[in-house]
C-alpha positions as CSV (number, residue, x, y, z in Angstrom):
1,M,-20.0,-4.9,-5.4
2,Y,-18.1,-4.1,-1.9
3,F,-17.5,-0.7,-0.1
4,Y,-17.2,0.5,3.3
5,S,-19.6,2.4,4.7
6,G,-19.7,5.6,7.0
7,S,-20.7,3.6,9.9
8,N,-17.7,1.1,10.3
9,E,-18.9,-2.1,8.0
10,I,-17.7,-3.3,4.8
11,V,-21.1,-3.7,2.5
12,A,-22.3,-5.8,-0.5
13,V,-24.6,-4.7,-3.2
14,T,-25.8,-6.8,-6.1
15,I,-26.0,-4.7,-9.5
16,T,-27.7,-7.1,-12.5
17,S,-28.3,-5.5,-15.9
18,T,-30.8,-6.9,-17.9
19,G,-31.7,-5.8,-21.4
20,G,-30.4,-2.3,-20.7
21,E,-32.3,-2.1,-17.1
22,V,-29.8,-1.7,-14.8
23,Q,-31.1,-3.6,-11.0
24,V,-29.6,-2.5,-7.7
25,R,-30.3,-4.5,-5.1
26,S,-30.8,-3.7,-1.2
27,P,-27.0,-3.0,0.6
28,R,-26.3,-6.1,2.7
29,R,-23.7,-5.5,5.8
30,L,-21.0,-8.5,5.5
31,F,-18.8,-7.3,8.5
32,P,-18.0,-4.9,11.3
33,V,-14.3,-3.1,10.5
34,T,-12.5,0.3,11.1
35,L,-10.0,0.9,8.2
36,G,-6.8,2.3,9.0
37,S,-6.0,5.6,7.1
38,N,-2.0,4.6,5.8
39,T,-2.7,5.9,2.3
40,F,0.3,2.7,1.9
41,F,-2.7,0.6,1.6
42,S,-4.9,2.1,-0.2
43,P,-7.9,1.6,-0.4
44,A,-7.3,-0.1,2.8
45,Y,-9.2,-3.4,1.8
46,D,-9.4,-6.0,-1.0
47,V,-11.6,-9.4,-2.3
48,T,-10.6,-12.0,-3.9
49,S,-12.6,-12.6,-7.2
50,D,-15.3,-15.1,-6.2
51,G,-16.0,-13.1,-3.3
52,K,-15.5,-15.2,-0.6
53,K,-12.4,-13.8,1.4
54,F,-11.3,-10.0,2.4
55,V,-7.7,-8.7,3.2
56,V,-8.7,-6.0,5.2
57,Y,-5.9,-3.0,6.8
58,S,-8.2,-2.2,10.0
59,I,-7.4,-0.4,13.4
60,G,-8.5,-0.7,16.8
61,E,-8.6,-2.7,19.8
62,T,-8.8,-6.4,18.1
63,N,-5.3,-5.8,16.7
64,L,-3.5,-5.3,20.4
65,G,-0.7,-7.4,20.8
66,Q,-1.1,-9.2,17.4
67,T,2.1,-9.2,14.8
68,P,1.1,-7.6,12.0
69,L,1.3,-9.8,8.5
70,S,3.7,-8.6,5.8
71,L,3.1,-9.4,1.9
72,V,5.8,-9.4,-0.8
73,A,4.7,-9.1,-3.8
74,N,6.9,-9.8,-6.8
75,W,9.6,-11.6,-4.4
76,D,11.3,-13.3,-6.4
77,V,13.0,-9.9,-8.2
78,L,14.3,-9.8,-4.9
79,L,16.5,-12.5,-5.2
80,K,18.2,-11.5,-8.7
């Protein structure tokens, strides 16, 4: 499971279930991030099914001067 912590980090927790018993391992910090507050991007992050890549809508100094990325889903409908 991945979640945004209150200390501006994306965190991972491994959860397993064996024989009806659920085990939750200690949280692991993955990377620091300051998520944007625009409700259009809620939730402000997503992760690929293999857990190797994240897409994050973030704010902060690291974004100054950078061109935003636009993702258009179902773009083929716009061609009709």
